[in-house]
Short mmCIF file of the C-alpha atoms (twelve columns), coordinates in Angstrom:
data_MODEL
# 
_entry.id   MODEL 
# 
loop_
_atom_site.group_PDB 
_atom_site.id 
_atom_site.type_symbol 
_atom_site.label_atom_id 
_atom_site.label_alt_id 
_atom_site.label_comp_id 
_atom_site.label_asym_id 
_atom_site.label_seq_id 
_atom_site.Cartn_x 
_atom_site.Cartn_y 
_atom_site.Cartn_z 
_atom_site.pdbx_PDB_model_num 
ATOM 1   C CA . MET A 1   2.261   89.614  16.075 1 
ATOM 2   C CA . ARG A 2   3.203   92.736  17.800 1 
ATOM 3   C CA . GLY A 3   0.719   94.466  20.319 1 
ATOM 4   C CA . LEU A 4   -1.405  97.058  19.101 1 
ATOM 5   C CA . LEU A 5   -0.482  100.917 19.560 1 
ATOM 6   C CA . ASP A 6   -2.543  102.736 21.882 1 
ATOM 7   C CA . PRO A 7   -5.744  104.686 20.011 1 
ATOM 8   C CA . LYS A 8   -5.663  107.234 22.737 1 
ATOM 9   C CA . MET A 9   -2.264  108.483 21.822 1 
ATOM 10  C CA . ASP A 10  -3.175  111.719 19.776 1 
ATOM 11  C CA . PHE A 11  -0.764  110.443 16.737 1 
ATOM 12  C CA . VAL A 12  -2.718  107.255 16.621 1 
ATOM 13  C CA . PHE A 13  -6.192  108.825 17.095 1 
ATOM 14  C CA . LYS A 14  -5.502  111.491 14.371 1 
ATOM 15  C CA . ASN A 15  -4.197  108.967 11.866 1 
ATOM 16  C CA . ILE A 16  -7.608  106.874 12.637 1 
ATOM 17  C CA . PHE A 17  -10.176 109.488 12.893 1 
ATOM 18  C CA . GLY A 18  -8.694  112.268 11.085 1 
ATOM 19  C CA . SER A 19  -7.997  110.306 7.930  1 
ATOM 20  C CA . GLU A 20  -9.505  111.455 4.444  1 
ATOM 21  C CA . LYS A 21  -9.271  107.688 3.596  1 
ATOM 22  C CA . HIS A 22  -11.526 106.603 6.238  1 
ATOM 23  C CA . PRO A 23  -14.390 109.385 6.685  1 
ATOM 24  C CA . ASN A 24  -16.947 106.790 7.870  1 
ATOM 25  C CA . ILE A 25  -14.903 106.444 10.836 1 
ATOM 26  C CA . LEU A 26  -15.288 110.018 11.980 1 
ATOM 27  C CA . ILE A 27  -18.958 110.450 10.828 1 
ATOM 28  C CA . SER A 28  -19.730 107.509 12.935 1 
ATOM 29  C CA . PHE A 29  -17.939 108.892 16.048 1 
ATOM 30  C CA . LEU A 30  -19.585 112.483 15.512 1 
ATOM 31  C CA . ASN A 31  -23.054 111.212 15.095 1 
ATOM 32  C CA . ALA A 32  -22.467 108.720 18.319 1 
ATOM 33  C CA . THR A 33  -21.220 111.921 20.248 1 
ATOM 34  C CA . LEU A 34  -23.498 114.698 18.823 1 
ATOM 35  C CA . LYS A 35  -26.840 112.593 18.294 1 
ATOM 36  C CA . PRO A 36  -27.923 114.994 15.679 1 
ATOM 37  C CA . LYS A 37  -31.453 115.077 14.691 1 
ATOM 38  C CA . ASP A 38  -30.264 115.048 10.954 1 
ATOM 39  C CA . LEU A 39  -27.388 112.625 10.872 1 
ATOM 40  C CA . ILE A 40  -24.081 113.565 9.483  1 
ATOM 41  C CA . THR A 41  -23.282 112.165 6.243  1 
ATOM 42  C CA . GLU A 42  -20.285 113.831 5.105  1 
ATOM 43  C CA . VAL A 43  -17.204 115.413 6.459  1 
ATOM 44  C CA . GLU A 44  -14.413 117.550 5.077  1 
ATOM 45  C CA . ILE A 45  -11.350 116.687 7.253  1 
ATOM 46  C CA . LYS A 46  -8.882  119.513 7.691  1 
ATOM 47  C CA . ASN A 47  -5.124  119.591 8.574  1 
ATOM 48  C CA . THR A 48  -4.392  116.029 7.810  1 
ATOM 49  C CA . ASP A 49  -0.529  116.496 7.630  1 
ATOM 50  C CA . LEU A 50  1.372   114.822 10.375 1 
ATOM 51  C CA . ASN A 51  4.957   116.026 9.735  1 
ATOM 52  C CA . LYS A 52  8.008   115.002 11.868 1 
ATOM 53  C CA . GLY A 53  8.334   118.687 13.461 1 
ATOM 54  C CA . TYR A 54  4.719   118.242 14.771 1 
ATOM 55  C CA . ILE A 55  5.317   114.887 16.151 1 
ATOM 56  C CA . GLU A 56  8.615   116.077 18.055 1 
ATOM 57  C CA . ASP A 57  7.249   119.356 19.230 1 
ATOM 58  C CA . LYS A 58  5.613   118.971 23.004 1 
ATOM 59  C CA . PHE A 59  3.424   122.026 22.528 1 
ATOM 60  C CA . SER A 60  1.806   120.743 19.121 1 
ATOM 61  C CA . ARG A 61  -1.906  119.754 19.091 1 
ATOM 62  C CA . LEU A 62  -2.497  116.730 17.000 1 
ATOM 63  C CA . ASP A 63  -6.211  117.318 16.849 1 
ATOM 64  C CA . VAL A 64  -8.834  116.497 14.328 1 
ATOM 65  C CA . LYS A 65  -10.674 119.322 12.510 1 
ATOM 66  C CA . ALA A 66  -13.533 118.821 10.211 1 
ATOM 67  C CA . THR A 67  -16.738 120.533 8.705  1 
ATOM 68  C CA . THR A 68  -19.842 118.541 8.637  1 
ATOM 69  C CA . SER A 69  -22.749 118.085 5.839  1 
ATOM 70  C CA . ASN A 70  -24.817 119.821 8.754  1 
ATOM 71  C CA . ASN A 71  -22.606 123.101 8.280  1 
ATOM 72  C CA . GLU A 72  -20.815 122.671 11.434 1 
ATOM 73  C CA . ILE A 73  -17.125 123.245 12.378 1 
ATOM 74  C CA . ILE A 74  -15.888 120.510 14.810 1 
ATOM 75  C CA . ASN A 75  -12.547 120.076 16.713 1 
ATOM 76  C CA . ILE A 76  -11.657 116.891 18.444 1 
ATOM 77  C CA . GLU A 77  -8.772  116.668 21.025 1 
ATOM 78  C CA . ILE A 78  -7.683  113.840 23.101 1 
ATOM 79  C CA . GLN A 79  -5.580  114.497 26.366 1 
ATOM 80  C CA . LEU A 80  -3.676  111.625 28.223 1 
ATOM 81  C CA . LYS A 81  -2.646  113.783 31.094 1 
ATOM 82  C CA . ASN A 82  -4.406  116.324 33.261 1 
ATOM 83  C CA . GLU A 83  -2.910  119.648 32.677 1 
ATOM 84  C CA . TYR A 84  -5.717  121.430 34.904 1 
ATOM 85  C CA . ASN A 85  -6.340  123.810 32.201 1 
ATOM 86  C CA . MET A 86  -8.911  122.227 29.838 1 
ATOM 87  C CA . ILE A 87  -11.805 124.395 30.304 1 
ATOM 88  C CA . LYS A 88  -9.995  127.618 29.546 1 
ATOM 89  C CA . ARG A 89  -8.003  125.741 26.815 1 
ATOM 90  C CA . SER A 90  -11.076 124.543 25.300 1 
ATOM 91  C CA . LEU A 91  -12.909 127.774 25.515 1 
ATOM 92  C CA . TYR A 92  -9.867  129.533 23.929 1 
ATOM 93  C CA . TYR A 93  -9.685  127.069 20.974 1 
ATOM 94  C CA . TRP A 94  -13.612 127.221 20.452 1 
ATOM 95  C CA . SER A 95  -13.270 131.102 20.156 1 
ATOM 96  C CA . LYS A 96  -10.400 130.814 17.796 1 
ATOM 97  C CA . LEU A 97  -12.264 128.525 15.497 1 
ATOM 98  C CA . TYR A 98  -15.402 130.645 15.811 1 
ATOM 99  C CA . SER A 99  -13.834 133.946 15.046 1 
ATOM 100 C CA . GLU A 100 -11.436 132.802 12.162 1 
ATOM 101 C CA . GLN A 101 -14.498 131.906 10.147 1 
ATOM 102 C CA . LEU A 102 -15.148 135.614 9.063  1 
ATOM 103 C CA . ASN A 103 -12.858 138.007 7.107  1 
ATOM 104 C CA . GLU A 104 -13.074 141.669 7.756  1 
ATOM 105 C CA . GLY A 105 -16.402 143.046 6.412  1 
ATOM 106 C CA . GLU A 106 -18.131 139.671 6.248  1 
ATOM 107 C CA . ASP A 107 -21.676 139.268 7.676  1 
ATOM 108 C CA . TYR A 108 -22.190 137.490 10.850 1 
ATOM 109 C CA . SER A 109 -24.599 135.270 9.383  1 
ATOM 110 C CA . LEU A 110 -22.164 133.303 7.832  1 
ATOM 111 C CA . LEU A 111 -20.939 131.863 11.207 1 
ATOM 112 C CA . LYS A 112 -21.093 128.216 11.576 1 
ATOM 113 C CA . ARG A 113 -22.291 126.200 14.591 1 
ATOM 114 C CA . THR A 114 -18.951 125.495 16.257 1 
ATOM 115 C CA . ILE A 115 -18.181 122.439 18.591 1 
ATOM 116 C CA . CYS A 116 -15.262 121.235 20.318 1 
ATOM 117 C CA . ILE A 117 -14.935 117.692 21.731 1 
ATOM 118 C CA . ASN A 118 -12.467 116.761 24.483 1 
ATOM 119 C CA . ILE A 119 -11.615 113.249 24.993 1 
ATOM 120 C CA . LEU A 120 -10.055 112.839 28.257 1 
ATOM 121 C CA . ASN A 121 -8.036  109.887 30.018 1 
ATOM 122 C CA . PHE A 122 -8.588  111.084 33.256 1 
ATOM 123 C CA . LYS A 123 -11.543 112.538 35.535 1 
ATOM 124 C CA . TYR A 124 -11.874 116.082 35.254 1 
ATOM 125 C CA . LEU A 125 -15.383 117.512 35.900 1 
ATOM 126 C CA . LYS A 126 -17.430 116.875 38.995 1 
ATOM 127 C CA . THR A 127 -20.433 115.097 37.368 1 
ATOM 128 C CA . ARG A 128 -20.277 111.322 37.391 1 
ATOM 129 C CA . MET A 129 -21.419 111.096 33.551 1 
ATOM 130 C CA . PHE A 130 -18.581 110.135 31.314 1 
ATOM 131 C CA . HIS A 131 -19.932 112.279 28.605 1 
ATOM 132 C CA . SER A 132 -20.953 116.057 29.215 1 
ATOM 133 C CA . VAL A 133 -22.207 118.811 27.119 1 
ATOM 134 C CA . TYR A 134 -22.268 122.627 27.586 1 
ATOM 135 C CA . ARG A 135 -24.139 125.415 25.836 1 
ATOM 136 C CA . MET A 136 -24.835 129.021 26.567 1 
ATOM 137 C CA . LYS A 137 -27.949 129.212 28.782 1 
ATOM 138 C CA . GLU A 138 -29.664 131.764 30.947 1 
ATOM 139 C CA . ILE A 139 -28.900 130.919 34.615 1 
ATOM 140 C CA . HIS A 140 -32.486 131.453 36.108 1 
ATOM 141 C CA . THR A 141 -34.738 130.088 33.512 1 
ATOM 142 C CA . ASN A 142 -32.067 127.502 31.767 1 
ATOM 143 C CA . GLU A 143 -33.545 129.199 28.331 1 
ATOM 144 C CA . GLU A 144 -30.737 128.559 25.738 1 
ATOM 145 C CA . LEU A 145 -29.281 131.587 24.215 1 
ATOM 146 C CA . SER A 146 -27.952 129.635 21.137 1 
ATOM 147 C CA . ASP A 147 -26.703 126.222 20.241 1 
ATOM 148 C CA . ILE A 148 -23.750 127.868 17.935 1 
ATOM 149 C CA . GLN A 149 -21.472 127.100 20.691 1 
ATOM 150 C CA . GLU A 150 -21.141 123.426 22.095 1 
ATOM 151 C CA . ILE A 151 -18.352 121.795 24.271 1 
ATOM 152 C CA . HIS A 152 -18.197 118.312 25.043 1 
ATOM 153 C CA . PHE A 153 -16.171 116.484 27.741 1 
ATOM 154 C CA . ILE A 154 -15.830 112.566 27.386 1 
ATOM 155 C CA . GLU A 155 -13.996 111.218 30.257 1 
ATOM 156 C CA . ILE A 156 -12.873 107.826 29.557 1 
ATOM 157 C CA . PRO A 157 -12.367 106.430 33.287 1 
ATOM 158 C CA . LYS A 158 -16.044 107.425 33.986 1 
ATOM 159 C CA . LEU A 159 -17.362 104.997 31.487 1 
ATOM 160 C CA . GLU A 160 -18.747 102.199 33.773 1 
ATOM 161 C CA . ASP A 161 -18.533 98.545  33.284 1 
ATOM 162 C CA . GLY A 162 -21.860 97.044  31.867 1 
ATOM 163 C CA . SER A 163 -22.565 100.262 29.949 1 
ATOM 164 C CA . ASP A 164 -25.056 99.841  26.999 1 
ATOM 165 C CA . GLU A 165 -22.578 98.893  23.915 1 
ATOM 166 C CA . LYS A 166 -25.631 99.520  21.724 1 
ATOM 167 C CA . ASP A 167 -24.926 103.116 22.223 1 
ATOM 168 C CA . MET A 168 -22.409 103.765 19.831 1 
ATOM 169 C CA . LEU A 169 -20.516 106.399 21.814 1 
ATOM 170 C CA . VAL A 170 -19.999 103.696 24.483 1 
ATOM 171 C CA . ALA A 171 -18.855 101.438 21.502 1 
ATOM 172 C CA . TRP A 172 -16.374 103.980 20.445 1 
ATOM 173 C CA . ILE A 173 -14.862 104.606 24.120 1 
ATOM 174 C CA . GLU A 174 -14.684 101.076 24.527 1 
ATOM 175 C CA . PHE A 175 -12.466 100.806 21.503 1 
ATOM 176 C CA . LEU A 176 -10.394 103.818 22.659 1 
ATOM 177 C CA . LYS A 177 -10.070 101.997 26.246 1 
ATOM 178 C CA . ASN A 178 -8.889  98.441  25.123 1 
ATOM 179 C CA . PRO A 179 -9.205  97.873  21.314 1 
ATOM 180 C CA . GLU A 180 -7.929  94.017  22.038 1 
ATOM 181 C CA . SER A 181 -10.946 93.491  24.595 1 
ATOM 182 C CA . GLU A 182 -13.396 90.775  24.106 1 
ATOM 183 C CA . LYS A 183 -16.125 93.821  24.051 1 
ATOM 184 C CA . VAL A 184 -14.371 95.237  21.127 1 
ATOM 185 C CA . ARG A 185 -13.903 91.942  19.094 1 
ATOM 186 C CA . SER A 186 -17.786 91.351  19.557 1 
ATOM 187 C CA . LEU A 187 -18.473 95.036  18.203 1 
ATOM 188 C CA . GLU A 188 -16.139 94.409  15.318 1 
ATOM 189 C CA . MET A 189 -18.521 91.525  14.101 1 
ATOM 190 C CA . SER A 190 -21.648 94.057  13.962 1 
ATOM 191 C CA . VAL A 191 -20.383 97.484  13.549 1 
ATOM 192 C CA . ASP A 192 -18.476 98.410  10.284 1 
ATOM 193 C CA . GLU A 193 -16.825 101.518 11.396 1 
ATOM 194 C CA . ILE A 194 -15.338 99.774  14.454 1 
ATOM 195 C CA . ARG A 195 -13.997 97.138  12.347 1 
ATOM 196 C CA . GLU A 196 -12.443 99.596  9.854  1 
ATOM 197 C CA . ALA A 197 -10.949 101.564 12.839 1 
ATOM 198 C CA . LYS A 198 -9.606  98.317  14.311 1 
ATOM 199 C CA . ASP A 199 -8.105  97.179  10.772 1 
ATOM 200 C CA . GLU A 200 -6.171  100.641 10.465 1 
ATOM 201 C CA . LEU A 201 -5.020  100.329 13.881 1 
ATOM 202 C CA . ILE A 202 -3.531  96.764  13.196 1 
ATOM 203 C CA . LYS A 203 -2.090  98.300  10.018 1 
ATOM 204 C CA . MET A 204 -0.334  101.084 11.961 1 
ATOM 205 C CA . SER A 205 0.811   98.488  14.550 1 
ATOM 206 C CA . ASN A 206 2.540   96.465  12.000 1 
ATOM 207 C CA . ASP A 207 3.868   99.227  10.039 1 
ATOM 208 C CA . ASP A 208 7.785   99.858  11.197 1 
ATOM 209 C CA . THR A 209 7.899   103.461 10.003 1 
ATOM 210 C CA . GLN A 210 4.483   104.141 11.994 1 
ATOM 211 C CA . ARG A 211 5.516   102.395 15.181 1 
ATOM 212 C CA . GLU A 212 8.736   104.765 15.043 1 
ATOM 213 C CA . LEU A 213 6.787   107.884 14.636 1 
ATOM 214 C CA . TYR A 214 4.451   106.510 17.533 1 
ATOM 215 C CA . GLU A 215 7.623   105.901 19.889 1 
ATOM 216 C CA . MET A 216 8.855   109.428 18.963 1 
ATOM 217 C CA . ARG A 217 5.603   110.934 19.859 1 
ATOM 218 C CA . ALA A 218 5.380   108.948 23.237 1 
ATOM 219 C CA . LYS A 219 8.728   110.065 24.281 1 
ATOM 220 C CA . THR A 220 7.782   113.770 23.357 1 
ATOM 221 C CA . LEU A 221 4.635   113.513 25.568 1 
ATOM 222 C CA . ARG A 222 6.495   111.638 28.404 1 
ATOM 223 C CA . ASP A 223 8.975   114.262 28.458 1 
ATOM 224 C CA . LYS A 224 6.140   117.009 28.672 1 
ATOM 225 C CA . ILE A 225 4.545   115.084 31.521 1 
ATOM 226 C CA . SER A 226 7.866   114.853 33.396 1 
ATOM 227 C CA . ALA A 227 8.230   118.622 32.977 1 
ATOM 228 C CA . LEU A 228 4.741   119.177 34.354 1 
ATOM 229 C CA . ASN A 229 5.372   116.948 37.254 1 
ATOM 230 C CA . GLU A 230 8.491   118.447 38.203 1 
ATOM 231 C CA . ALA A 231 6.963   122.039 38.015 1 
ATOM 232 C CA . GLU A 232 4.158   120.671 40.216 1 
ATOM 233 C CA . ARG A 233 6.950   119.059 42.766 1 
ATOM 234 C CA . LYS A 234 8.446   122.576 42.825 1 
ATOM 235 C CA . GLY A 235 5.143   124.275 43.229 1 
ATOM 236 C CA . ILE A 236 4.396   122.081 46.372 1 
ATOM 237 C CA . LYS A 237 7.899   122.520 47.841 1 
ATOM 238 C CA . LYS A 238 7.633   126.311 47.421 1 
ATOM 239 C CA . ASP A 239 4.029   126.354 48.948 1 
ATOM 240 C CA . GLU A 240 5.504   124.192 52.136 1 
ATOM 241 C CA . LYS A 241 8.394   126.755 52.350 1 
ATOM 242 C CA . ASN A 242 6.110   129.578 52.632 1 
ATOM 243 C CA . LYS A 243 3.940   127.820 55.039 1 
ATOM 244 C CA . ALA A 244 7.006   127.413 57.138 1 
ATOM 245 C CA . ILE A 245 8.322   131.018 56.918 1 
ATOM 246 C CA . GLU A 246 4.849   132.171 58.067 1 
ATOM 247 C CA . ILE A 247 4.966   129.844 61.031 1 
ATOM 248 C CA . ALA A 248 8.286   130.849 61.816 1 
ATOM 249 C CA . LYS A 249 7.509   134.558 62.172 1 
ATOM 250 C CA . SER A 250 4.471   133.827 64.278 1 
ATOM 251 C CA . LEU A 251 7.022   131.874 66.575 1 
ATOM 252 C CA . ILE A 252 9.461   134.787 66.463 1 
ATOM 253 C CA . ASN A 253 6.719   137.114 67.585 1 
ATOM 254 C CA . LEU A 254 5.731   134.851 70.446 1 
ATOM 255 C CA . GLY A 255 9.732   135.076 71.548 1 
ATOM 256 C CA . LEU A 256 10.798  131.573 70.961 1 
ATOM 257 C CA . ASP A 257 14.477  131.068 70.442 1 
ATOM 258 C CA . LYS A 258 16.125  130.439 67.022 1 
ATOM 259 C CA . GLU A 259 17.031  126.997 67.839 1 
ATOM 260 C CA . SER A 260 13.526  125.943 68.701 1 
ATOM 261 C CA . ILE A 261 11.934  127.617 65.682 1 
ATOM 262 C CA . ALA A 262 14.434  126.115 63.349 1 
ATOM 263 C CA . LYS A 263 13.548  122.750 64.964 1 
ATOM 264 C CA . SER A 264 9.705   123.260 64.762 1 
ATOM 265 C CA . THR A 265 9.728   124.445 61.167 1 
ATOM 266 C CA . GLY A 266 12.502  122.578 59.476 1 
ATOM 267 C CA . LEU A 267 13.954  125.830 58.247 1 
ATOM 268 C CA . ASP A 268 17.846  126.295 58.527 1 
ATOM 269 C CA . LEU A 269 19.235  128.282 61.425 1 
ATOM 270 C CA . CYS A 270 20.425  130.936 59.168 1 
ATOM 271 C CA . GLU A 271 16.965  131.377 57.488 1 
ATOM 272 C CA . VAL A 272 15.456  131.813 60.983 1 
ATOM 273 C CA . GLU A 273 18.049  134.307 61.759 1 
ATOM 274 C CA . LYS A 274 17.393  136.090 58.537 1 
ATOM 275 C CA . LEU A 275 13.791  136.407 59.678 1 
ATOM 276 C CA . MET A 276 14.731  137.532 62.992 1 
ATOM 277 C CA . ASN A 277 16.763  140.436 61.812 1 
# 
């Protein structure tokens, strides 16, 4: 038997949690994350198409969108690599989901509670908790303005060993971390939705077409990460060069000769001469 595909890959996550064939998986995950007073009983899953163009586009978002029986609009996005923009990114997508609900002239009372859930495979926020929830509050009294906006961050690496697996959110994160672990095998025996998700993952993993699409998506994301890393390296080099130039200018003002300045800063002799001129 071939190894299981990684459920943290957005392509796999969307196929499992964003499938109209398995709504109970998404319902279970949402109830575990939101812990609503009135449990979600139904979901209407949006944008279920996964065409080849989306998979090969490194800027495409294979997120899960749904409307719940509690009259909420939900967006779930999973990210493997820190792109250093998750807060602004999430606020931007939340605002789009919120504003696109109304057509011109429609009443504001029609706006639904809108929730973004960000699942991150890296540590991002300063908090030690693996699950953080944000709403709009008055900064002095902590009074909540409204619960119509809610943004979640679930940071997988912050989930500690020994966390209570009776908490369904912990159980789902264990599944995402390592679906072949003993913990997940135990959960499969007692939680129908975890077993259903594992069965779907096994089915995908043994399907040659799905595996080919998975590899295609993995390559696309690797190329994107390589481009981000290269841009980061260039940014560091540029920053180091600018610092060297500033030091060189100070040494010129102190009257040091060009050879000593070049040696001290690592700049080429011709670069130092240009600065002197």
